[in-house]
N, C-alpha and C positions, 0 to 999 in steps of 0.2 A: 504495500498499500502505500505514495509518496508521504512528501512527505509532505506539512498543512503548517501554513504559516497563518493569521490573522492580524490584520492591523486595520485601527483606527484611519480616512480621512488628511487628516492633518500628519498625521506619522508615515503616509504614505508621500508626501508634499515633501517633507525635509529625506525620509529619508528614500524617493525613490531610484535612483539610480543602481543601491544595492540592492532592493528587493527585485529591481530586474537579473542583478548578477544572478540573484537566489534565485529566480521563474525562472534564466537561461539552466541551471545548474540542476531542475527534476525538482525543486520545490513548491506546491500549490501557494499560491498567494493570493490570501483574498479579501480585501480591504472591505471594511465595514464602514455603517453611521449609525454613528450612535451606540455598534454593539450590532446593527443587524447588517449582515455580509449582502455587500448590493452587486462588490465586481469581481471577478477574476483572474488574476495577472494570470499569459499564458505567452510561450513563446511563439514567437508569427507559424516557422515551424510544423510544430504539434497541432497533429488534427483532429480539429471534434469531433465524438461516435457521434453519428449522424442517430435520432430515434427512430424506426420502424416498429408499423402499427403493425399488431398480430408475431408481430417475433415471437412468443412464447404461447402465441398456438399448439394447442394438445399440450402440452407440456408439465401445464399447472393443472391441479382439478381440483379444487373445490369442493366440502361434502357438502348433504341435504342442511347437512342439521351443523351447519358452519354458525349464523346469528343466532342460537339456538341459547339459551337461558345456561351460564354454567352453572354444574351441583353445588348447594349448599359451603361445603366447605371449601371449594379454589375460591368462590368470589366472596366469601371471610378473609384467605389468605389476601384477599388482592385490595380488599377496604381496609389492613390491618387490624379485624376483628378476636384476631387470636396470637 
C-alpha cells in the first residue's frame, strides 16, 4: 500500500516543492481544507485507474437476508450493552 501524507492548504503552499518531490517518489500527497481532503497530488506520468461499470458483475453475491435484523447478542455488542 502506498504511503500517504495529508497536509492542509497553508502547509501545501509553504512546502509545495517538497510535496512535489514526495509525490514523484511514490507518496500519495493529499491536500486538505480544514482537515477535509480536497485534492490529491500525483505525478503527471501516473495513470489514474478508470472506473468500469459492471467490473465485479458475477463476482459478488449478496444474500437475501443481508438486511435482516441482527441476532440480539450481536446487536448488544455493537451497541456496547455487554
